[in-house]
N, CA, C and O atoms as a GROMACS GRO file, in nm:
protein
  608
    1MET      N    1   1.820  -4.615  -3.385
    1MET     CA    2   1.894  -4.539  -3.258
    1MET      C    3   1.797  -4.409  -3.174
    1MET      O    4   1.766  -4.311  -3.242
    2ILE      N    5   1.765  -4.414  -3.062
    2ILE     CA    6   1.694  -4.304  -3.042
    2ILE      C    7   1.730  -4.194  -2.984
    2ILE      O    8   1.805  -4.199  -2.886
    3ILE      N    9   1.674  -4.060  -3.040
    3ILE     CA   10   1.762  -3.961  -3.015
    3ILE      C   11   1.704  -3.908  -2.903
    3ILE      O   12   1.595  -3.949  -2.863
    4PRO      N   13   1.790  -3.788  -2.826
    4PRO     CA   14   1.781  -3.750  -2.702
    4PRO      C   15   1.625  -3.704  -2.667
    4PRO      O   16   1.564  -3.738  -2.565
    5ASP      N   17   1.581  -3.631  -2.758
    5ASP     CA   18   1.429  -3.570  -2.745
    5ASP      C   19   1.348  -3.710  -2.702
    5ASP      O   20   1.286  -3.721  -2.595
    6GLU      N   21   1.357  -3.806  -2.795
    6GLU     CA   22   1.230  -3.938  -2.800
    6GLU      C   23   1.311  -3.968  -2.651
    6GLU      O   24   1.231  -3.949  -2.559
    7ARG      N   25   1.430  -4.003  -2.607
    7ARG     CA   26   1.447  -4.050  -2.489
    7ARG      C   27   1.380  -3.962  -2.350
    7ARG      O   28   1.333  -4.012  -2.248
    8PHE      N   29   1.391  -3.864  -2.372
    8PHE     CA   30   1.326  -3.732  -2.279
    8PHE      C   31   1.185  -3.795  -2.282
    8PHE      O   32   1.154  -3.863  -2.184
    9GLN      N   33   1.100  -3.781  -2.376
    9GLN     CA   34   0.946  -3.770  -2.382
    9GLN      C   35   0.910  -3.938  -2.305
    9GLN      O   36   0.819  -3.972  -2.229
   10LEU      N   37   1.019  -4.009  -2.361
   10LEU     CA   38   0.996  -4.194  -2.346
   10LEU      C   39   1.021  -4.163  -2.172
   10LEU      O   40   0.949  -4.216  -2.088
   11LEU      N   41   1.091  -4.105  -2.149
   11LEU     CA   42   1.134  -4.076  -1.930
   11LEU      C   43   1.013  -4.023  -1.920
   11LEU      O   44   0.950  -4.066  -1.823
   12SER      N   45   0.954  -3.942  -1.989
   12SER     CA   46   0.864  -3.824  -1.927
   12SER      C   47   0.740  -3.954  -1.894
   12SER      O   48   0.682  -3.972  -1.788
   13ALA      N   49   0.724  -4.037  -2.028
   13ALA     CA   50   0.557  -4.096  -1.984
   13ALA      C   51   0.644  -4.198  -1.884
   13ALA      O   52   0.597  -4.198  -1.771
   14TYR      N   53   0.742  -4.271  -1.898
   14TYR     CA   54   0.732  -4.373  -1.799
   14TYR      C   55   0.729  -4.300  -1.669
   14TYR      O   56   0.682  -4.379  -1.588
   15ILE      N   57   0.754  -4.198  -1.616
   15ILE     CA   58   0.710  -4.143  -1.510
   15ILE      C   59   0.569  -4.123  -1.473
   15ILE      O   60   0.522  -4.129  -1.359
   16ASP      N   61   0.510  -4.100  -1.579
   16ASP     CA   62   0.338  -4.082  -1.567
   16ASP      C   63   0.297  -4.223  -1.588
   16ASP      O   64   0.176  -4.234  -1.569
   17GLY      N   65   0.339  -4.307  -1.613
   17GLY     CA   66   0.289  -4.458  -1.622
   17GLY      C   67   0.209  -4.460  -1.746
   17GLY      O   68   0.102  -4.520  -1.757
   18GLU      N   69   0.271  -4.384  -1.847
   18GLU     CA   70   0.208  -4.436  -1.974
   18GLU      C   71   0.285  -4.477  -2.104
   18GLU      O   72   0.284  -4.424  -2.215
   19VAL      N   73   0.364  -4.606  -2.049
   19VAL     CA   74   0.446  -4.683  -2.153
   19VAL      C   75   0.378  -4.823  -2.166
   19VAL      O   76   0.275  -4.856  -2.107
   20SER      N   77   0.445  -4.894  -2.248
   20SER     CA   78   0.387  -5.057  -2.247
   20SER      C   79   0.517  -5.065  -2.153
   20SER      O   80   0.594  -4.990  -2.093
   21GLU      N   81   0.494  -5.216  -2.181
   21GLU     CA   82   0.604  -5.328  -2.109
   21GLU      C   83   0.706  -5.323  -2.175
   21GLU      O   84   0.790  -5.274  -2.100
   22ALA      N   85   0.759  -5.351  -2.292
   22ALA     CA   86   0.875  -5.326  -2.375
   22ALA      C   87   0.924  -5.158  -2.344
   22ALA      O   88   1.036  -5.125  -2.306
   23GLU      N   89   0.831  -5.084  -2.365
   23GLU     CA   90   0.920  -4.957  -2.346
   23GLU      C   91   0.996  -4.939  -2.173
   23GLU      O   92   1.111  -4.910  -2.141
   24GLU      N   93   0.882  -4.967  -2.095
   24GLU     CA   94   0.919  -4.988  -1.952
   24GLU      C   95   1.071  -5.029  -1.913
   24GLU      O   96   1.150  -4.976  -1.835
   25GLN      N   97   1.079  -5.124  -1.981
   25GLN     CA   98   1.236  -5.226  -1.986
   25GLN      C   99   1.327  -5.135  -2.022
   25GLN      O  100   1.419  -5.097  -1.949
   26LEU      N  101   1.301  -5.087  -2.162
   26LEU     CA  102   1.420  -5.004  -2.224
   26LEU      C  103   1.434  -4.916  -2.132
   26LEU      O  104   1.552  -4.916  -2.096
   27VAL      N  105   1.362  -4.827  -2.066
   27VAL     CA  106   1.386  -4.714  -1.998
   27VAL      C  107   1.451  -4.731  -1.854
   27VAL      O  108   1.520  -4.645  -1.799
   28GLU      N  109   1.416  -4.869  -1.794
   28GLU     CA  110   1.500  -4.939  -1.712
   28GLU      C  111   1.618  -4.960  -1.708
   28GLU      O  112   1.697  -4.920  -1.623
   29THR      N  113   1.642  -5.030  -1.807
   29THR     CA  114   1.775  -4.997  -1.896
   29THR      C  115   1.855  -4.916  -1.908
   29THR      O  116   1.971  -4.941  -1.876
   30TRP      N  117   1.820  -4.795  -1.957
   30TRP     CA  118   1.882  -4.701  -1.964
   30TRP      C  119   1.920  -4.640  -1.843
   30TRP      O  120   2.032  -4.590  -1.834
   31LEU      N  121   1.820  -4.635  -1.724
   31LEU     CA  122   1.845  -4.596  -1.594
   31LEU      C  123   1.941  -4.666  -1.506
   31LEU      O  124   1.995  -4.612  -1.410
   32SER      N  125   1.968  -4.825  -1.556
   32SER     CA  126   2.065  -4.858  -1.486
   32SER      C  127   2.238  -4.851  -1.541
   32SER      O  128   2.341  -4.882  -1.481
   33ASP      N  129   2.211  -4.786  -1.706
   33ASP     CA  130   2.354  -4.849  -1.763
   33ASP      C  131   2.408  -4.679  -1.773
   33ASP      O  132   2.526  -4.646  -1.782
   34ASP      N  133   2.281  -4.575  -1.767
   34ASP     CA  134   2.328  -4.431  -1.803
   34ASP      C  135   2.325  -4.357  -1.707
   34ASP      O  136   2.214  -4.320  -1.672
   35PRO      N  137   2.446  -4.310  -1.631
   35PRO     CA  138   2.426  -4.214  -1.511
   35PRO      C  139   2.350  -4.047  -1.541
   35PRO      O  140   2.277  -3.992  -1.459
   36ASN      N  141   2.389  -3.990  -1.676
   36ASN     CA  142   2.339  -3.899  -1.692
   36ASN      C  143   2.175  -3.902  -1.735
   36ASN      O  144   2.104  -3.803  -1.752
   37PHE      N  145   2.140  -4.028  -1.746
   37PHE     CA  146   1.984  -4.062  -1.760
   37PHE      C  147   1.939  -4.047  -1.627
   37PHE      O  148   1.854  -3.968  -1.589
   38ARG      N  149   2.009  -4.136  -1.552
   38ARG     CA  150   1.959  -4.157  -1.409
   38ARG      C  151   1.963  -4.012  -1.349
   38ARG      O  152   1.872  -3.990  -1.270
   39LEU      N  153   2.040  -3.923  -1.369
   39LEU     CA  154   2.026  -3.776  -1.309
   39LEU      C  155   1.891  -3.706  -1.369
   39LEU      O  156   1.804  -3.661  -1.295
   40ILE      N  157   1.883  -3.702  -1.508
   40ILE     CA  158   1.748  -3.661  -1.549
   40ILE      C  159   1.620  -3.730  -1.509
   40ILE      O  160   1.510  -3.674  -1.514
   41TYR      N  161   1.637  -3.833  -1.477
   41TYR     CA  162   1.513  -3.907  -1.413
   41TYR      C  163   1.482  -3.841  -1.290
   41TYR      O  164   1.367  -3.806  -1.264
   42GLN      N  165   1.609  -3.816  -1.190
   42GLN     CA  166   1.562  -3.774  -1.047
   42GLN      C  167   1.544  -3.642  -1.060
   42GLN      O  168   1.462  -3.598  -0.979
   43GLN      N  169   1.590  -3.566  -1.129
   43GLN     CA  170   1.545  -3.397  -1.172
   43GLN      C  171   1.436  -3.412  -1.225
   43GLN      O  172   1.367  -3.317  -1.190
   44GLN      N  173   1.368  -3.489  -1.303
   44GLN     CA  174   1.212  -3.530  -1.330
   44GLN      C  175   1.099  -3.536  -1.228
   44GLN      O  176   0.995  -3.471  -1.218
   45LEU      N  177   1.160  -3.644  -1.148
   45LEU     CA  178   1.089  -3.681  -1.027
   45LEU      C  179   1.086  -3.555  -0.933
   45LEU      O  180   0.973  -3.523  -0.893
   46LYS      N  181   1.187  -3.482  -0.893
   46LYS     CA  182   1.156  -3.363  -0.822
   46LYS      C  183   1.073  -3.258  -0.846
   46LYS      O  184   0.995  -3.199  -0.772
   47LEU      N  185   1.107  -3.244  -0.977
   47LEU     CA  186   1.052  -3.164  -1.064
   47LEU      C  187   0.839  -3.172  -1.048
   47LEU      O  188   0.755  -3.084  -1.029
   48ARG      N  189   0.831  -3.311  -1.067
   48ARG     CA  190   0.705  -3.347  -1.074
   48ARG      C  191   0.639  -3.339  -0.939
   48ARG      O  192   0.516  -3.334  -0.927
   49GLN      N  193   0.726  -3.337  -0.836
   49GLN     CA  194   0.679  -3.354  -0.662
   49GLN      C  195   0.656  -3.198  -0.652
   49GLN      O  196   0.561  -3.159  -0.583
   50LEU      N  197   0.746  -3.094  -0.723
   50LEU     CA  198   0.734  -3.002  -0.683
   50LEU      C  199   0.586  -2.923  -0.755
   50LEU      O  200   0.519  -2.826  -0.720
   51LEU      N  201   0.580  -3.005  -0.853
   51LEU     CA  202   0.453  -2.927  -0.925
   51LEU      C  203   0.336  -2.950  -0.843
   51LEU      O  204   0.260  -2.858  -0.812
   52ILE      N  205   0.311  -3.121  -0.792
   52ILE     CA  206   0.214  -3.139  -0.696
   52ILE      C  207   0.203  -3.078  -0.589
   52ILE      O  208   0.096  -3.036  -0.543
   53ASP      N  209   0.328  -3.065  -0.531
   53ASP     CA  210   0.300  -2.960  -0.406
   53ASP      C  211   0.280  -2.810  -0.396
   53ASP      O  212   0.252  -2.739  -0.300
   54LEU      N  213   0.310  -2.776  -0.563
   54LEU     CA  214   0.253  -2.617  -0.570
   54LEU      C  215   0.123  -2.576  -0.541
   54LEU      O  216   0.034  -2.643  -0.592
   55PRO      N  217   0.087  -2.468  -0.462
   55PRO     CA  218  -0.069  -2.430  -0.444
   55PRO      C  219  -0.133  -2.400  -0.560
   55PRO      O  220  -0.080  -2.351  -0.659
   56ALA      N  221  -0.228  -2.426  -0.549
   56ALA     CA  222  -0.311  -2.391  -0.644
   56ALA      C  223  -0.368  -2.248  -0.643
   56ALA      O  224  -0.415  -2.201  -0.539
   57PRO      N  225  -0.363  -2.172  -0.770
   57PRO     CA  226  -0.422  -2.058  -0.741
   57PRO      C  227  -0.538  -2.012  -0.702
   57PRO      O  228  -0.621  -2.062  -0.778
   58ILE      N  229  -0.603  -1.925  -0.606
   58ILE     CA  230  -0.691  -1.915  -0.569
   58ILE      C  231  -0.764  -1.805  -0.684
   58ILE      O  232  -0.724  -1.691  -0.710
   59PRO      N  233  -0.887  -1.877  -0.745
   59PRO     CA  234  -1.006  -1.755  -0.836
   59PRO      C  235  -0.995  -1.627  -0.756
   59PRO      O  236  -0.976  -1.628  -0.634
   60VAL      N  237  -1.007  -1.506  -0.835
   60VAL     CA  238  -1.058  -1.399  -0.771
   60VAL      C  239  -1.164  -1.383  -0.692
   60VAL      O  240  -1.158  -1.319  -0.586
   61ASN      N  241  -1.286  -1.447  -0.742
   61ASN     CA  242  -1.419  -1.429  -0.679
   61ASN      C  243  -1.446  -1.562  -0.558
   61ASN      O  244  -1.547  -1.568  -0.489
   62SER      N  245  -1.346  -1.650  -0.553
   62SER     CA  246  -1.344  -1.747  -0.408
   62SER      C  247  -1.368  -1.670  -0.287
   62SER      O  248  -1.313  -1.566  -0.249
   63SER      N  249  -1.458  -1.739  -0.233
   63SER     CA  250  -1.449  -1.728  -0.069
   63SER      C  251  -1.316  -1.701  -0.013
   63SER      O  252  -1.307  -1.590   0.040
   64ALA      N  253  -1.223  -1.765  -0.012
   64ALA     CA  254  -1.114  -1.789   0.045
   64ALA      C  255  -1.056  -1.675   0.004
   64ALA      O  256  -0.964  -1.649   0.082
   65ARG      N  257  -1.066  -1.593  -0.084
   65ARG     CA  258  -0.983  -1.502  -0.144
   65ARG      C  259  -1.059  -1.362  -0.059
   65ARG      O  260  -0.990  -1.290   0.013
   66VAL      N  261  -1.184  -1.342  -0.075
   66VAL     CA  262  -1.257  -1.256  -0.018
   66VAL      C  263  -1.167  -1.235   0.092
   66VAL      O  264  -1.076  -1.153   0.104
   67GLU      N  265  -1.218  -1.348   0.189
   67GLU     CA  266  -1.189  -1.373   0.334
   67GLU      C  267  -1.057  -1.322   0.359
   67GLU      O  268  -1.042  -1.245   0.454
   68THR      N  269  -0.943  -1.362   0.273
   68THR     CA  270  -0.830  -1.290   0.298
   68THR      C  271  -0.783  -1.160   0.277
   68THR      O  272  -0.685  -1.110   0.333
   69ASP      N  273  -0.881  -1.088   0.165
   69ASP     CA  274  -0.855  -0.989   0.143
   69ASP      C  275  -0.950  -0.924   0.297
   69ASP      O  276  -0.883  -0.852   0.371
   70ARG      N  277  -1.072  -0.947   0.333
   70ARG     CA  278  -1.107  -0.870   0.470
   70ARG      C  279  -0.995  -0.864   0.601
   70ARG      O  280  -0.966  -0.777   0.682
   71MET      N  281  -0.949  -0.998   0.579
   71MET     CA  282  -0.829  -0.984   0.688
   71MET      C  283  -0.717  -0.883   0.668
   71MET      O  284  -0.671  -0.802   0.747
   72VAL      N  285  -0.688  -0.908   0.550
   72VAL     CA  286  -0.589  -0.768   0.549
   72VAL      C  287  -0.620  -0.654   0.570
   72VAL      O  288  -0.559  -0.582   0.650
   73ASN      N  289  -0.737  -0.611   0.492
   73ASN     CA  290  -0.802  -0.475   0.556
   73ASN      C  291  -0.822  -0.452   0.693
   73ASN      O  292  -0.828  -0.335   0.732
   74ARG      N  293  -0.832  -0.554   0.780
   74ARG     CA  294  -0.852  -0.550   0.903
   74ARG      C  295  -0.762  -0.536   0.987
   74ARG      O  296  -0.778  -0.476   1.093
   75VAL      N  297  -0.637  -0.599   0.942
   75VAL     CA  298  -0.458  -0.575   0.999
   75VAL      C  299  -0.496  -0.454   0.992
   75VAL      O  300  -0.540  -0.398   1.092
   76MET      N  301  -0.484  -0.381   0.855
   76MET     CA  302  -0.432  -0.268   0.819
   76MET      C  303  -0.487  -0.162   0.881
   76MET      O  304  -0.417  -0.064   0.907
   77ALA      N  305  -0.613  -0.166   0.911
   77ALA     CA  306  -0.680  -0.069   1.005
   77ALA      C  307  -0.653  -0.056   1.140
   77ALA      O  308  -0.666   0.044   1.211
   78GLU      N  309  -0.620  -0.155   1.166
   78GLU     CA  310  -0.565  -0.217   1.348
   78GLU      C  311  -0.467  -0.116   1.318
   78GLU      O  312  -0.463  -0.004   1.370
   79ILE      N  313  -0.374  -0.170   1.216
   79ILE     CA  314  -0.226  -0.088   1.251
   79ILE      C  315  -0.239   0.052   1.253
   79ILE      O  316  -0.175   0.114   1.339
   80GLU      N  317  -0.343   0.139   1.137
   80GLU     CA  318  -0.370   0.286   1.135
   80GLU      C  319  -0.368   0.325   1.259
   80GLU      O  320  -0.288   0.404   1.308
   81ARG      N  321  -0.508   0.241   1.345
   81ARG     CA  322  -0.579   0.290   1.457
   81ARG      C  323  -0.456   0.283   1.572
   81ARG      O  324  -0.451   0.382   1.644
   82ARG      N  325  -0.382   0.205   1.590
   82ARG     CA  326  -0.280   0.176   1.671
   82ARG      C  327  -0.157   0.294   1.661
   82ARG      O  328  -0.095   0.334   1.760
   83SER      N  329  -0.139   0.330   1.553
   83SER     CA  330  -0.034   0.475   1.486
   83SER      C  331  -0.093   0.583   1.524
   83SER      O  332  -0.021   0.655   1.593
   84GLN      N  333  -0.221   0.629   1.500
   84GLN     CA  334  -0.264   0.703   1.525
   84GLN      C  335  -0.291   0.777   1.684
   84GLN      O  336  -0.296   0.894   1.722
   85ARG      N  337  -0.308   0.633   1.759
   85ARG     CA  338  -0.358   0.646   1.920
   85ARG      C  339  -0.211   0.664   1.972
   85ARG      O  340  -0.202   0.727   2.078
   86ARG      N  341  -0.084   0.616   1.910
   86ARG     CA  342   0.051   0.659   1.975
   86ARG      C  343   0.089   0.806   1.945
   86ARG      O  344   0.175   0.867   2.008
   87LYS      N  345   0.011   0.860   1.835
   87LYS     CA  346   0.067   0.989   1.842
   87LYS      C  347  -0.006   1.081   1.927
   87LYS      O  348   0.054   1.179   1.969
   88TRP      N  349  -0.131   1.062   1.958
   88TRP     CA  350  -0.216   1.119   2.030
   88TRP      C  351  -0.169   1.087   2.196
   88TRP      O  352  -0.195   1.160   2.292
   89LYS      N  353  -0.113   0.992   2.199
   89LYS     CA  354  -0.062   0.941   2.362
   89LYS      C  355   0.084   1.065   2.345
   89LYS      O  356   0.096   1.141   2.441
   90LEU      N  357   0.183   1.081   2.234
   90LEU     CA  358   0.314   1.141   2.218
   90LEU      C  359   0.256   1.267   2.252
   90LEU      O  360   0.307   1.332   2.343
   91ALA      N  361   0.167   1.305   2.198
   91ALA     CA  362   0.116   1.483   2.200
   91ALA      C  363   0.056   1.532   2.333
   91ALA      O  364   0.066   1.644   2.383
   92GLY      N  365  -0.019   1.407   2.385
   92GLY     CA  366  -0.024   1.442   2.491
   92GLY      C  367   0.073   1.447   2.623
   92GLY      O  368   0.063   1.521   2.720
   93LEU      N  369   0.148   1.367   2.601
   93LEU     CA  370   0.280   1.387   2.686
   93LEU      C  371   0.360   1.465   2.665
   93LEU      O  372   0.462   1.479   2.733
   94GLY      N  373   0.334   1.523   2.578
   94GLY     CA  374   0.445   1.658   2.572
   94GLY      C  375   0.361   1.748   2.617
   94GLY      O  376   0.411   1.827   2.696
   95ILE      N  377   0.249   1.763   2.593
   95ILE     CA  378   0.174   1.895   2.643
   95ILE      C  379   0.148   1.898   2.833
   95ILE      O  380   0.135   1.993   2.910
   96SER      N  381   0.150   1.758   2.853
   96SER     CA  382   0.179   1.739   3.003
   96SER      C  383   0.322   1.818   3.052
   96SER      O  384   0.334   1.918   3.123
   97VAL      N  385   0.400   1.755   3.002
   97VAL     CA  386   0.562   1.801   3.038
   97VAL      C  387   0.561   1.941   3.002
   97VAL      O  388   0.601   2.024   3.083
   98ALA      N  389   0.535   1.963   2.929
   98ALA     CA  390   0.540   2.154   2.873
   98ALA      C  391   0.420   2.213   2.988
   98ALA      O  392   0.414   2.336   2.990
   99ALA      N  393   0.345   2.155   3.064
   99ALA     CA  394   0.277   2.216   3.175
   99ALA      C  395   0.334   2.184   3.323
   99ALA      O  396   0.314   2.262   3.417
  100ILE      N  397   0.395   2.085   3.334
  100ILE     CA  398   0.457   2.044   3.422
  100ILE      C  399   0.575   2.152   3.432
  100ILE      O  400   0.572   2.242   3.516
  101VAL      N  401   0.665   2.139   3.352
  101VAL     CA  402   0.768   2.247   3.364
  101VAL      C  403   0.742   2.380   3.410
  101VAL      O  404   0.797   2.443   3.501
  102GLY      N  405   0.636   2.417   3.319
  102GLY     CA  406   0.594   2.578   3.327
  102GLY      C  407   0.522   2.599   3.473
  102GLY      O  408   0.516   2.720   3.498
  103VAL      N  409   0.475   2.531   3.560
  103VAL     CA  410   0.465   2.469   3.715
  103VAL      C  411   0.554   2.499   3.751
  103VAL      O  412   0.568   2.616   3.786
  104PHE      N  413   0.670   2.398   3.761
  104PHE     CA  414   0.769   2.420   3.868
  104PHE      C  415   0.843   2.533   3.831
  104PHE      O  416   0.886   2.596   3.928
  105GLY      N  417   0.874   2.584   3.708
  105GLY     CA  418   0.959   2.683   3.666
  105GLY      C  419   0.902   2.807   3.721
  105GLY      O  420   0.972   2.896   3.769
  106SER      N  421   0.737   2.811   3.711
  106SER     CA  422   0.736   2.945   3.789
  106SER      C  423   0.698   2.942   3.964
  106SER      O  424   0.659   3.031   4.040
  107MET      N  425   0.726   2.817   3.983
  107MET     CA  426   0.746   2.801   4.149
  107MET      C  427   0.862   2.809   4.220
  107MET      O  428   0.870   2.810   4.342
  108PHE      N  429   0.972   2.817   4.126
  108PHE     CA  430   1.125   2.823   4.157
  108PHE      C  431   1.213   2.947   4.120
  108PHE      O  432   1.336   2.958   4.120
  109THR      N  433   1.113   3.038   4.089
  109THR     CA  434   1.183   3.205   4.049
  109THR      C  435   1.187   3.260   4.185
  109THR      O  436   1.095   3.261   4.268
  110PHE      N  437   1.347   3.320   4.200
  110PHE     CA  438   1.356   3.378   4.316
  110PHE      C  439   1.325   3.508   4.352
  110PHE      O  440   1.381   3.555   4.451
  111ASN      N  441   1.219   3.598   4.266
  111ASN     CA  442   1.180   3.729   4.294
  111ASN      C  443   1.000   3.698   4.306
  111ASN      O  444   0.928   3.676   4.209
  112SER      N  445   0.954   3.703   4.450
  112SER     CA  446   0.812   3.668   4.429
  112SER      C  447   0.747   3.779   4.398
  112SER      O  448   0.655   3.767   4.317
  113SER      N  449   0.772   3.892   4.445
  113SER     CA  450   0.704   4.037   4.409
  113SER      C  451   0.667   4.068   4.246
  113SER      O  452   0.757   4.029   4.172
  114PRO      N  453   0.582   4.115   4.194
  114PRO     CA  454   0.558   4.120   4.039
  114PRO      C  455   0.656   4.238   4.050
  114PRO      O  456   0.699   4.282   4.157
  115GLN      N  457   0.687   4.283   3.930
  115GLN     CA  458   0.766   4.372   3.864
  115GLN      C  459   0.656   4.453   3.783
  115GLN      O  460   0.556   4.418   3.722
  116PHE      N  461   0.726   4.600   3.810
  116PHE     CA  462   0.592   4.698   3.739
  116PHE      C  463   0.709   4.757   3.666
  116PHE      O  464   0.826   4.730   3.693
  117SER      N  465   0.660   4.855   3.552
  117SER     CA  466   0.723   4.912   3.480
  117SER      C  467   0.804   5.031   3.562
  117SER      O  468   0.743   5.054   3.667
  118PRO      N  469   0.908   5.104   3.549
  118PRO     CA  470   0.938   5.248   3.661
  118PRO      C  471   0.846   5.358   3.575
  118PRO      O  472   0.809   5.453   3.644
  119VAL      N  473   0.811   5.359   3.458
  119VAL     CA  474   0.744   5.492   3.397
  119VAL      C  475   0.608   5.467   3.427
  119VAL      O  476   0.551   5.359   3.413
  120ALA      N  477   0.548   5.594   3.476
  120ALA     CA  478   0.390   5.589   3.555
  120ALA      C  479   0.288   5.567   3.398
  120ALA      O  480   0.192   5.490   3.411
  121ASN      N  481   0.304   5.621   3.283
  121ASN     CA  482   0.236   5.606   3.150
  121ASN      C  483   0.343   5.614   3.048
  121ASN      O  484   0.421   5.708   3.030
  122SER      N  485   0.335   5.510   2.987
  122SER     CA  486   0.442   5.508   2.900
  122SER      C  487   0.402   5.533   2.731
  122SER      O  488   0.466   5.506   2.630
  123VAL      N  489   0.254   5.601   2.752
  123VAL     CA  490   0.218   5.652   2.656
  123VAL      C  491   0.233   5.803   2.631
  123VAL      O  492   0.193   5.877   2.720
  124LYS      N  493   0.286   5.859   2.519
  124LYS     CA  494   0.304   6.000   2.524
  124LYS      C  495   0.191   6.044   2.427
  124LYS      O  496   0.136   5.986   2.334
  125PRO      N  497   0.176   6.174   2.487
  125PRO     CA  498   0.026   6.234   2.428
  125PRO      C  499   0.062   6.308   2.319
  125PRO      O  500   0.173   6.362   2.327
  126THR      N  501   0.006   6.322   2.231
  126THR     CA  502   0.038   6.358   2.121
  126THR      C  503   0.039   6.528   2.068
  126THR      O  504  -0.068   6.586   2.051
  127VAL      N  505   0.095   6.557   2.058
  127VAL     CA  506   0.144   6.722   2.029
  127VAL      C  507   0.073   6.757   1.923
  127VAL      O  508   0.033   6.676   1.840
  128ILE      N  509   0.051   6.898   1.920
  128ILE     CA  510  -0.049   6.893   1.816
  128ILE      C  511   0.064   7.014   1.811
  128ILE      O  512   0.128   7.083   1.890
  129ILE      N  513   0.046   6.995   1.639
  129ILE     CA  514   0.171   7.116   1.572
  129ILE      C  515   0.078   7.242   1.486
  129ILE      O  516  -0.002   7.216   1.396
  130LYS      N  517   0.101   7.345   1.524
  130LYS     CA  518   0.048   7.436   1.462
  130LYS      C  519   0.116   7.467   1.316
  130LYS      O  520   0.235   7.468   1.286
  131GLU      N  521   0.014   7.490   1.245
  131GLU     CA  522   0.056   7.493   1.077
  131GLU      C  523   0.044   7.628   1.062
  131GLU      O  524  -0.051   7.699   1.096
  132GLU      N  525   0.153   7.660   1.007
  132GLU     CA  526   0.208   7.847   0.939
  132GLU      C  527   0.194   7.846   0.815
  132GLU      O  528   0.183   7.732   0.768
  133PRO      N  529   0.190   7.927   0.746
  133PRO     CA  530   0.173   7.984   0.613
  133PRO      C  531   0.340   7.966   0.608
  133PRO      O  532   0.433   7.970   0.688
  134ILE      N  533   0.320   7.940   0.441
  134ILE     CA  534   0.472   7.934   0.400
  134ILE      C  535   0.496   8.070   0.353
  134ILE      O  536   0.411   8.131   0.287
  135LEU      N  537   0.640   8.131   0.394
  135LEU     CA  538   0.695   8.280   0.330
  135LEU      C  539   0.808   8.210   0.190
  135LEU      O  540   0.872   8.105   0.192
  136ILE      N  541   0.802   8.289   0.104
  136ILE     CA  542   0.892   8.240   0.037
  136ILE      C  543   0.938   8.388  -0.030
  136ILE      O  544   0.866   8.456  -0.102
  137ALA      N  545   1.096   8.425   0.019
  137ALA     CA  546   1.147   8.559  -0.021
  137ALA      C  547   1.185   8.544  -0.191
  137ALA      O  548   1.250   8.451  -0.238
  138MET      N  549   1.148   8.619  -0.242
  138MET     CA  550   1.205   8.590  -0.386
  138MET      C  551   1.346   8.699  -0.398
  138MET      O  552   1.462   8.666  -0.421
  139GLU      N  553   1.288   8.851  -0.370
  139GLU     CA  554   1.391   8.941  -0.381
  139GLU      C  555   1.526   8.945  -0.271
  139GLU      O  556   1.643   8.974  -0.296
  140GLU      N  557   1.459   8.902  -0.134
  140GLU     CA  558   1.577   8.933  -0.090
  140GLU      C  559   1.557   8.787   0.062
  140GLU      O  560   1.452   8.760   0.120
  141PRO      N  561   1.642   8.748   0.077
  141PRO     CA  562   1.640   8.635   0.158
  141PRO      C  563   1.600   8.619   0.269
  141PRO      O  564   1.658   8.708   0.331
  142LEU      N  565   1.530   8.557   0.349
  142LEU     CA  566   1.493   8.522   0.490
  142LEU      C  567   1.614   8.569   0.605
  142LEU      O  568   1.615   8.643   0.704
  143VAL      N  569   1.707   8.488   0.538
  143VAL     CA  570   1.862   8.473   0.618
  143VAL      C  571   1.959   8.548   0.555
  143VAL      O  572   1.973   8.528   0.435
  144PRO      N  573   2.036   8.640   0.615
  144PRO     CA  574   2.122   8.737   0.533
  144PRO      C  575   2.254   8.653   0.473
  144PRO      O  576   2.339   8.608   0.549
  145LEU      N  577   2.260   8.639   0.349
  145LEU     CA  578   2.380   8.618   0.288
  145LEU      C  579   2.558   8.652   0.303
  145LEU      O  580   2.606   8.761   0.271
  146PRO      N  581   2.628   8.553   0.351
  146PRO     CA  582   2.756   8.626   0.371
  146PRO      C  583   2.800   8.718   0.266
  146PRO      O  584   2.737   8.678   0.169
  147LYS      N  585   2.883   8.834   0.222
  147LYS     CA  586   2.929   8.907   0.144
  147LYS      C  587   2.964   8.838   0.038
  147LYS      O  588   2.902   8.848  -0.068
  148SER      N  589   3.058   8.767   0.051
  148SER     CA  590   3.103   8.686  -0.071
  148SER      C  591   3.017   8.616  -0.148
  148SER      O  592   3.062   8.555  -0.245
  149MET      N  593   2.895   8.611  -0.121
  149MET     CA  594   2.810   8.542  -0.185
  149MET      C  595   2.768   8.668  -0.305
  149MET      O  596   2.787   8.637  -0.422
  150HIS      N  597   2.720   8.787  -0.281
  150HIS     CA  598   2.658   8.908  -0.334
  150HIS      C  599   2.802   8.968  -0.391
  150HIS      O  600   2.769   9.085  -0.414
  151SER      N  601   2.915   8.960  -0.421
  151SER     CA  602   2.989   8.982  -0.489
  151SER      C  603   2.996   8.900  -0.626
  151SER      O  604   3.038   8.965  -0.721
  152LYS      N  605   2.963   8.774  -0.650
  152LYS     CA  606   2.973   8.736  -0.773
  152LYS      C  607   2.871   8.755  -0.883
  152LYS      O  608   2.894   8.713  -0.996
   0.00000   0.00000   0.00000
């Protein structure tokens, strides 16, 4: 009796075309009699086809890889340039709108005569304060004190 691992190995060899005529007949018998084995066979065929269709990895130094990297760098640089242009366009548009609002705002003011300050000269001249000597009265105060303070 063949164990399941050996059946699987024999099925794999059958798919690859590496079995003898007797082994081929044995596998075909299993395929016709056993639905589970037939399901495994179909899964193996799908897996084999997926592996065949799988793209081969590109070596790091290959010309295709270098060309792809260049293209990616160009695309990213163009995206950055467009982004910068868009920022400058929006800034220019904002400045233009502000200028137009300023022009039209100044055109529609109701009072066309200029307003001046009612005060002729708003700067006050500096006042020179004359310094006086400090007088300290020790015995007698400069201001007479009320009598109630003397009695205490």
